C-alpha positions, 0 to 999 in steps of 0.5 A, spaced: 500 499 499 502 507 499 500 514 500 502 519 495 502 527 495 504 531 489 504 539 489 508 545 487 511 549 493 513 556 493 520 556 493 526 554 489 528 546 488 535 548 492 531 551 498 526 546 498 532 540 498 536 544 503 529 544 507 528 537 506 535 535 509 534 540 515 532 536 521 529 542 524 525 543 518 522 536 518 520 536 525 517 542 524 513 539 518 510 534 523 509 539 529 505 540 533 501 534 531 507 529 532 514 530 536 519 526 533 525 526 537 532 522 537 533 517 542 539 514 539 546 517 536 546 518 529 550 513 525 553 515 519 553 510 513 560 512 511 565 510 517 566 516 522 564 519 528 557 518 530 552 524 532 549 524 539 542 524 540 542 531 543 546 533 537 541 531 532 537 536 534 542 542 534 540 548 529 543 547 523 544 539 523 542 536 516 540 529 515 546 525 511 546 518 509 545 513 516 540 512 521 537 514 528 532 511 532 527 516 534 521 516 539 514 519 536 509 522 541 502 525 539 502 532 541 509 532 544 505 528 550 502 521 548 508 516 546 506 512 539 512 508 539 519 508 536 522 508 529 528 507 525 530 513 520 534 510 515 537 516 510 539 515 503 540 520 497 538 519 490 538 523 484 532 521 478 534 517 472 534 524 468 537 528 473 532 533 474 530 531 481 533 530 488 530 524 492 530 523 500 529 516 501 528 513 508 528 505 509 527 505 516 521 502 520 518 502 527 521 498 532 516 499 538 508 501 538 503 500 533 506 502 527 511 496 528 505 491 525 507 495 518 513 492 514 517 494 508 517 502 510 520 506 504 519 513 504 521 517 498 521 525 498 523 528 491 524 535 489 525 538 482 523 544 478 516 545 477 514 544 470 509 550 470 514 555 473 521 553 474 522 558 480 517 554 484 518 547 486 514 540 484 514 536 491 513 529 491 512 525 497 510 517 497 510 512 503 510 505 501 508 499 506 505 493 507 503 487 512 497 484 516 496 491 519 497 495 512 489 496 511 488 499 518 493 504 518 492 506 510 487 511 512 491 514 518 497 515 514 493 518 508 491 523 514 497 524 516 500 525 509 494 531 508 497 534 514 504 534 512 502 536 505 499 543 508 505 544 513 509 543 507 505 548 503 505 553 509 512 553 511 515 553 504 515 560 502 519 561 508 525 556 506 528 561 502 530 565 508 530 560 514 535 555 510 540 560 508 542 560 516 
């Protein structure tokens, strides 16, 4: 099963790509509905030093290929479980889109009943207006609980989409710092 969004946003593709790789911006997309907070060090895909859990949230921290376990809380209070965020970056075959890929999955809580988590977020110039960005966001999942969770994830993706459209015009200023 999958949930997918596709819409233009009011910022350049470069600004959208930088925002997408910003830990702070990704957390802001979910706020205040969900609070996603690291509980383990960030382990980079390339050999090297890990980043302590508290440092993952430091201003200016950018996602890099690697993984971190996070706790998810509804409204910042109600525990929903834990999830591994396993990050990788790709380019589209034609080179027009930058793609953020998360192939992690839940380690505790209700979402643990889903399998095959693959979340891809792609940014590219909007064909209708190259000064804007075409945002594509798709999460694929399966497992015995997938039909039960589909509507919940679809609803969450609608909230995500509204947050992204609301926040994107400010990314031109906020991502430069």
